[in-house]
Every structure is written in structure tokens, then in C-alpha cells.
MISETI-710259 format. One record per residue (C-alpha): residue number from 1; residue in three letters; x negated, y negated, z. Coordinates in steps of 0.5 Angstrom, whole numbers, plus 500, padded with zeros to 3 digits. Example, Ala and Ser with C-alpha at 12.3 -4.5 7.8 and 13.67 -1.06 7.14 Angstrom:
BEGIN
<doke: 1	vexti: Ala	east: 475	north: 509	up: 516>
<doke: 2	vexti: Ser	east: 473	north: 502	up: 514>
end
This chain:
BEGIN
<doke: 1	vexti: Unk	east: 500	north: 500	up: 500>
<doke: 2	vexti: Unk	east: 497	north: 493	up: 498>
<doke: 3	vexti: Unk	east: 496	north: 488	up: 504>
<doke: 4	vexti: Unk	east: 501	north: 483	up: 505>
<doke: 5	vexti: Unk	east: 500	north: 477	up: 501>
<doke: 6	vexti: Unk	east: 506	north: 473	up: 501>
<doke: 7	vexti: Unk	east: 507	north: 466	up: 497>
<doke: 8	vexti: Unk	east: 513	north: 461	up: 499>
<doke: 9	vexti: Unk	east: 514	north: 455	up: 495>
<doke: 10	vexti: Unk	east: 519	north: 450	up: 494>
<doke: 11	vexti: Unk	east: 520	north: 443	up: 494>
<doke: 12	vexti: Unk	east: 518	north: 438	up: 500>
<doke: 13	vexti: Unk	east: 523	north: 439	up: 506>
<doke: 14	vexti: Unk	east: 526	north: 446	up: 503>
<doke: 15	vexti: Unk	east: 524	north: 450	up: 509>
<doke: 16	vexti: Unk	east: 518	north: 453	up: 507>
<doke: 17	vexti: Unk	east: 514	north: 453	up: 513>
<doke: 18	vexti: Unk	east: 519	north: 455	up: 518>
<doke: 19	vexti: Unk	east: 520	north: 461	up: 513>
<doke: 20	vexti: Unk	east: 513	north: 463	up: 513>
<doke: 21	vexti: Unk	east: 512	north: 463	up: 520>
<doke: 22	vexti: Unk	east: 518	north: 468	up: 521>
<doke: 23	vexti: Unk	east: 515	north: 472	up: 515>
<doke: 24	vexti: Unk	east: 508	north: 472	up: 518>
<doke: 25	vexti: Unk	east: 511	north: 474	up: 525>
<doke: 26	vexti: Unk	east: 514	north: 480	up: 522>
<doke: 27	vexti: Unk	east: 509	north: 482	up: 518>
<doke: 28	vexti: Unk	east: 503	north: 480	up: 523>
<doke: 29	vexti: Unk	east: 500	north: 476	up: 518>
<doke: 30	vexti: Unk	east: 497	north: 469	up: 518>
<doke: 31	vexti: Unk	east: 500	north: 463	up: 515>
<doke: 32	vexti: Unk	east: 495	north: 459	up: 510>
<doke: 33	vexti: Unk	east: 499	north: 452	up: 509>
<doke: 34	vexti: Unk	east: 498	north: 448	up: 502>
<doke: 35	vexti: Unk	east: 498	north: 442	up: 506>
<doke: 36	vexti: Unk	east: 491	north: 444	up: 508>
<doke: 37	vexti: Unk	east: 489	north: 445	up: 501>
<doke: 38	vexti: Unk	east: 492	north: 438	up: 498>
<doke: 39	vexti: Unk	east: 486	north: 433	up: 497>
<doke: 40	vexti: Unk	east: 491	north: 428	up: 500>
<doke: 41	vexti: Unk	east: 498	north: 425	up: 497>
<doke: 42	vexti: Unk	east: 495	north: 426	up: 490>
<doke: 43	vexti: Unk	east: 493	north: 433	up: 491>
<doke: 44	vexti: Unk	east: 498	north: 438	up: 489>
<doke: 45	vexti: Unk	east: 495	north: 440	up: 483>
<doke: 46	vexti: Unk	east: 488	north: 440	up: 486>
<doke: 47	vexti: Unk	east: 491	north: 445	up: 492>
<doke: 48	vexti: Unk	east: 494	north: 450	up: 487>
<doke: 49	vexti: Unk	east: 487	north: 450	up: 484>
<doke: 50	vexti: Unk	east: 483	north: 451	up: 490>
<doke: 51	vexti: Unk	east: 488	north: 457	up: 492>
<doke: 52	vexti: Unk	east: 488	north: 460	up: 486>
<doke: 53	vexti: Unk	east: 480	north: 460	up: 485>
<doke: 54	vexti: Unk	east: 477	north: 459	up: 492>
<doke: 55	vexti: Unk	east: 482	north: 463	up: 496>
<doke: 56	vexti: Unk	east: 486	north: 469	up: 492>
<doke: 57	vexti: Unk	east: 480	north: 470	up: 486>
<doke: 58	vexti: Unk	east: 475	north: 472	up: 491>
<doke: 59	vexti: Unk	east: 480	north: 476	up: 496>
<doke: 60	vexti: Unk	east: 482	north: 480	up: 489>
<doke: 61	vexti: Unk	east: 474	north: 481	up: 488>
<doke: 62	vexti: Unk	east: 474	north: 484	up: 495>
<doke: 63	vexti: Unk	east: 470	north: 478	up: 497>
<doke: 64	vexti: Unk	east: 471	north: 473	up: 503>
<doke: 65	vexti: Unk	east: 474	north: 467	up: 501>
<doke: 66	vexti: Unk	east: 471	north: 460	up: 504>
<doke: 67	vexti: Unk	east: 474	north: 453	up: 503>
<doke: 68	vexti: Unk	east: 474	north: 447	up: 507>
<doke: 69	vexti: Unk	east: 481	north: 444	up: 509>
<doke: 70	vexti: Unk	east: 484	north: 437	up: 508>
<doke: 71	vexti: Unk	east: 483	north: 432	up: 514>
<doke: 72	vexti: Unk	east: 489	north: 428	up: 513>
<doke: 73	vexti: Unk	east: 487	north: 423	up: 519>
<doke: 74	vexti: Unk	east: 480	north: 422	up: 515>
<doke: 75	vexti: Unk	east: 482	north: 422	up: 508>
<doke: 76	vexti: Unk	east: 477	north: 427	up: 506>
<doke: 77	vexti: Unk	east: 475	north: 435	up: 507>
<doke: 78	vexti: Unk	east: 474	north: 437	up: 514>
<doke: 79	vexti: Unk	east: 472	north: 444	up: 517>
<doke: 80	vexti: Unk	east: 471	north: 450	up: 513>
<doke: 81	vexti: Unk	east: 476	north: 456	up: 514>
<doke: 82	vexti: Unk	east: 476	north: 463	up: 512>
<doke: 83	vexti: Unk	east: 480	north: 469	up: 510>
<doke: 84	vexti: Unk	east: 478	north: 476	up: 509>
<doke: 85	vexti: Unk	east: 479	north: 481	up: 504>
<doke: 86	vexti: Unk	east: 485	north: 485	up: 506>
<doke: 87	vexti: Unk	east: 487	north: 480	up: 511>
<doke: 88	vexti: Unk	east: 495	north: 480	up: 511>
<doke: 89	vexti: Unk	east: 497	north: 473	up: 509>
<doke: 90	vexti: Unk	east: 503	north: 468	up: 508>
<doke: 91	vexti: Unk	east: 501	north: 462	up: 504>
<doke: 92	vexti: Unk	east: 506	north: 457	up: 504>
<doke: 93	vexti: Unk	east: 507	north: 450	up: 500>
<doke: 94	vexti: Unk	east: 509	north: 447	up: 494>
<doke: 95	vexti: Unk	east: 504	north: 449	up: 488>
<doke: 96	vexti: Unk	east: 503	north: 456	up: 491>
<doke: 97	vexti: Unk	east: 507	north: 460	up: 486>
<doke: 98	vexti: Unk	east: 503	north: 459	up: 479>
<doke: 99	vexti: Unk	east: 502	north: 464	up: 474>
<doke: 100	vexti: Unk	east: 495	north: 465	up: 477>
<doke: 101	vexti: Unk	east: 497	north: 466	up: 484>
<doke: 102	vexti: Unk	east: 503	north: 470	up: 482>
<doke: 103	vexti: Unk	east: 499	north: 476	up: 480>
<doke: 104	vexti: Unk	east: 496	north: 477	up: 487>
<doke: 105	vexti: Unk	east: 503	north: 476	up: 491>
<doke: 106	vexti: Unk	east: 506	north: 482	up: 494>
<doke: 107	vexti: Unk	east: 512	north: 478	up: 495>
<doke: 108	vexti: Unk	east: 514	north: 471	up: 492>
<doke: 109	vexti: Unk	east: 520	north: 467	up: 495>
<doke: 110	vexti: Unk	east: 522	north: 460	up: 492>
<doke: 111	vexti: Unk	east: 526	north: 456	up: 497>
<doke: 112	vexti: Unk	east: 530	north: 450	up: 495>
<doke: 113	vexti: Unk	east: 536	north: 445	up: 497>
<doke: 114	vexti: Unk	east: 539	north: 439	up: 495>
<doke: 115	vexti: Unk	east: 535	north: 433	up: 495>
<doke: 116	vexti: Unk	east: 539	north: 429	up: 500>
<doke: 117	vexti: Unk	east: 538	north: 435	up: 505>
<doke: 118	vexti: Unk	east: 530	north: 436	up: 503>
<doke: 119	vexti: Unk	east: 529	north: 428	up: 504>
<doke: 120	vexti: Unk	east: 533	north: 428	up: 511>
<doke: 121	vexti: Unk	east: 529	north: 434	up: 513>
<doke: 122	vexti: Unk	east: 522	north: 430	up: 511>
<doke: 123	vexti: Unk	east: 524	north: 424	up: 514>
<doke: 124	vexti: Unk	east: 526	north: 427	up: 521>
<doke: 125	vexti: Unk	east: 519	north: 431	up: 520>
<doke: 126	vexti: Unk	east: 514	north: 426	up: 518>
<doke: 127	vexti: Unk	east: 518	north: 419	up: 521>
<doke: 128	vexti: Unk	east: 516	north: 416	up: 514>
<doke: 129	vexti: Unk	east: 518	north: 418	up: 507>
<doke: 130	vexti: Unk	east: 514	north: 412	up: 503>
<doke: 131	vexti: Unk	east: 510	north: 418	up: 500>
<doke: 132	vexti: Unk	east: 517	north: 421	up: 497>
<doke: 133	vexti: Unk	east: 517	north: 419	up: 490>
<doke: 134	vexti: Unk	east: 509	north: 420	up: 489>
<doke: 135	vexti: Unk	east: 510	north: 427	up: 491>
<doke: 136	vexti: Unk	east: 516	north: 429	up: 488>
<doke: 137	vexti: Unk	east: 513	north: 427	up: 481>
<doke: 138	vexti: Unk	east: 508	north: 432	up: 483>
<doke: 139	vexti: Unk	east: 513	north: 437	up: 484>
<doke: 140	vexti: Unk	east: 516	north: 436	up: 478>
<doke: 141	vexti: Unk	east: 510	north: 437	up: 474>
<doke: 142	vexti: Unk	east: 508	north: 443	up: 478>
<doke: 143	vexti: Unk	east: 515	north: 446	up: 476>
<doke: 144	vexti: Unk	east: 515	north: 444	up: 469>
<doke: 145	vexti: Unk	east: 508	north: 447	up: 468>
<doke: 146	vexti: Unk	east: 509	north: 454	up: 472>
<doke: 147	vexti: Unk	east: 517	north: 455	up: 473>
<doke: 148	vexti: Unk	east: 516	north: 458	up: 480>
<doke: 149	vexti: Unk	east: 523	north: 460	up: 481>
<doke: 150	vexti: Unk	east: 522	north: 465	up: 475>
<doke: 151	vexti: Unk	east: 516	north: 468	up: 478>
<doke: 152	vexti: Unk	east: 519	north: 469	up: 485>
<doke: 153	vexti: Unk	east: 522	north: 475	up: 487>
<doke: 154	vexti: Unk	east: 527	north: 472	up: 491>
<doke: 155	vexti: Unk	east: 530	north: 465	up: 490>
<doke: 156	vexti: Unk	east: 533	north: 462	up: 496>
<doke: 157	vexti: Unk	east: 538	north: 456	up: 497>
<doke: 158	vexti: Unk	east: 540	north: 452	up: 503>
end
């Protein structure tokens, strides 16, 4: 049986983090958050590439994956993180489910909710939504380029 490598993708405020945490608890897995892979508010595509090339590719080759996490307070790359081959992982965040990453996933989920619901959740979570339009444009690009809902084993709406 292949190791757990589950991907939970969806737009901001869709409930990815909560679902990923529940799934990880059930599977005894570790959560990797795409928030740690984005290079700031303009970094969704960078995060997708880092996941594909810096984490999933080495793990698929049986090598340890080593990357640096984004430090939002400093606005720069921060401490190193690592994952071992065979380690049970749940990866969550927008941009996590791409054609390249889906080839490694043992389960992939796309989450969605109406924009007004997602934006209210994001505002309650962050206390500010000044970044919403910038981020939504990157989400739109990710969806247009990858059609993650079509790559998912499950599509959930809330």
C-alpha cells in the first residue's frame, strides 16, 4: 500500500486547513501548508513549483525533501523544513493540486464554497482582506492552468 500523500486544494476560505487537520489526525499524517511555500502575496505559482519540484519529486525518488518555509513576518524565506520518503503527508492550500502533483497523490480533494462565504471566513480568520483581489486573481490563474477540480478524487462544497 503506498504511503499516505493526500492533497487538499481549494480557494481561500474554503475550509482546506480544517479538513487537512482532520484527515491528518485520522491517518497519523503530518500537514504541509502551502502558506509556508508561497513567496508572499504574489507567490501562489512559486508555491506550486516548490511543492512539485522541491518536495514531491525528491520524495518520489526516495530522497529526503528539504526546503525553506516562507516567513510572512520577515517577508523572506525562513527556516528549513524536511520530509522523509514514505512519511504520511497531507498537503493543503491553493495551488497544491496540479497535473504534476496529482501524479503523486494517493487522494486528492477540491473544496469550494460561494465567494461571499469564503471571503467572510477569510476576513474572520485574518482580520483583513486587503489581499483578496490579488490572491483571487492568482487562484483564477491556477484554476485556468490546472483545473484542479477535474484532478480531484473528491469535490466538496460547503
